[in-house]
N, C-alpha and C positions, 0 to 999 in steps of 0.2 A: 584596813582588815577587820574582819569580824572576830571579835574575841570568842573563845569556847568557854561555856559554863557546863559543869558537870553536876549531876545529881546521883543517888544511888541506882536510879532506874533509867535516866535521861541524860541526853547530851544536846545542849543547845549550841547550834553551830551556824555557820553561814551556808550559802547555797553553792551547788554545783548544777551544771546542765543535766547531770544524770539524777537529780532529784525532782526534776520538772515532772515527769509523768505522775508521780505520786502526788505532787502538789496540786496539778491540774485536776486529779481525780477527786481530791479533797474538796476543792472549790466547786466542783460539778455536782456534788452531792447536796440533795434538796435540804437535808438535815443541818448541813453547815450554812447554806444561804438563808434559810428561815429566819435567823436572827441577825444576819450580817448584811450581805448583798440583796437580799430578798428573792432574787432569782439566781439560780446557779450560773456560774461563770463558763462561758465558752473557753475553748483553749486559747484563743487569742487574747481575751480579757485576762484570763490566768497568767499568761505569759507576761504581759503588762504589769501586772501586781507583783509578780515573781522578781522581776527585773527591779522594779521600784523599791522593793522592800530591801533587795541587796544594796541597791544604791544609796539608801539613806546612810548606811554605815560610812561610805566614801565621803559623802557631803557634810554629814553632821557628827559623826563620830558614834552615834548610837542608832539604834534601829531594831528591827525584828530578826530572831533567830529561827531556823527550822528546829523543830522538836524531833528528836530522834530516839526510838526505843532502844537501848544499849543491847538488850538481849537478842534482838532480831535485826537491828540494823534499819528498821523501817522508818520512813519519814511519816510521823503521826499528827503533826500539827506546826502551828508557828505561834511565837510569843514575842514580846519585845515593847519597846517604847519609842515613840516618835513624836515628831512635831508636824502634824498633817495640815497646819495652817487652816484649820476648819472655820468656816463662816457661820458660828453658831453663837447664841446668846444663853447663858453667860459664856463669855470668853474663856477659852482654854490657854490663851497666851501665857507663856512663861512657865507652863506645867507640863512635863513630859507625860505624854498620854500612852498608858499601857494598854494593851489588847492582847487577846489569846483566842485561839481557835484550835480544835482538835477534830481530826477524821472521826466519822462515826463509830468505827470499831474501837477507837482508843477512849471514847466517852465513858465515864462512869467507873473509872479505874484508879481515880485519884491523881491522875497525870496533871490535871489543870493546876490543882493545889501545889504539887510539887515544883512544877515549871514556874509559876507565879513566885513562889518563895525564892527560887533561885535568881529570877530575873530582877526581883525587888531588892534582894541582896546585893546584886551587882549595880542596880541604879542607885542605891543609897550611897555606894561608894563613889560613882560618877558624879552624882548630883546631891551632895550633902545639903541637909537643911532645907529641902526642896518639897513643895506640896507635888503630888502626883495626882493624876486624874485618869478616869477611864470613862467611856460611854458604853451603855448596855441597853438593848431593848428591854423595856419593862416587863416583858412577857418571858423573859429568858431567866427563869428561876435558877437554874444550875450556875450561870455565870455571876448573878447576883450573889449567889451563896459563896462562890470563890471569892469574889471582890470583898465582901463582909468579912470573911475569915481573915483577910489579910489587912483590914482596917480601913478599907474605903467606905465612905458614907455618902448616901445619896444627897445631893444638894439642890437639885433641879430636875424638872421634867419639862422638856423644851421641844418644840418642833425642828425637826432637821431633815432636810430632802424628803419632804412630804410625810413624815411620820414623826409621832412622839418618841423622844429617847430619853433616857435617864442619864443625868450626870453626876459621877461619884468624885469625891476628893479624898484623898489620903495624905494626912499632915505629916510632916517630917517625923523620922523616928525619934522618940524621945520627948515629943511635944503633945 
């Protein structure tokens, strides 16, 4: 069962099939794909991603939430942490990997920082004294700024799936 995390403006929650059209539209947006999947996702590929993200909770006890704007009820993104078992050097093994994405209309409104703060607070309780990581396209200045604001520091630039990707680590709180 996916836990619910609430902020003043956002609700982080699990998925329902009613959420899929908004999710698929987000992943079909070139602005979203530019730094993530490179090309927009088809409805079929978005469905596979949608189901996989919800399945992470059942299999591992953690995963990605949908981000819902409380004022409108609109699905505006997703955020969370997972073990994607990436074949990447340096290895991310043993570090929950955080990630976040927002629909174009929700970008630039402070939602990413708000959602990352809430997700990290949840993660610190779930994984005390654990280093977290994330990977970000080195051209994605907005996500790099969000990561830096939450204590993530760039530790490597490495090839991954045909392009260079920056790896960030965030030491445990208090260290």
